[in-house]
C-alpha positions, 0 to 999 in steps of 0.5 A: 495509467502512469508507468515510472522507473525509479531507480533509486530509493530516494526517488520514492519520495517524490512518487509518493507525492505525485501517487497522493496528488493524483488521487487526493480523494482515494483511501484504499490503494492496492499493492502488487509486486512480487516479493522485493519489489518494495511494496512495503518501502514504497508505502513507508514513503507515503505514510511519511508524507501523510506524516505518520508518527508510527513505526511503518514496518510490514504486518507480515505476522500480524496481517494489519498495522495501525498508525498514526498522522501527527493531526491524529488520523489513522492509516492501517496498513495491510499485509495479506500474504499469510492469508490461506483464503479471502474469507480470512479477511472477513474474521479480520473485519476487513469493511471496517477498515476499508470503509472507515475513511482512513488510508488502507495501504495493502500488499498482497491484494490479490488474495483477497481481490473480490473484496477489494472496492471499486474505487481502490487504486492498483499500483503495480510494481516491477523489477526490471531484470537488467538494472534492478530499477523498478516500474511503477504503475498505477 
């Protein structure tokens, strides 16, 4: 497991590249971290590396955003913060997304953890209270 300290947003680009390079076949990434830890900001950096051409924003109210890359591939961005029980993911048709072969970036995955595929890459982001930096573990 990698534990990497990030002192500024400008360092996220290199970290995103590192994550994708270390897991070239992975498609499902689950991002754990408290509110304001930087999950969406890091997902934006990942999408930049994947050459997403759409606007990347948190799908807090829609639960899922679909993005296209410059080569036409799809990337799905989930935010399960507002679901009340993991069964709501069935209504969303999560299996169609998770097993599509497309990249799936999941915020608040702890709310649907029993549904995550075994090969999901877990990314944990913690805020270091002493200096406001973040520690990323994956």
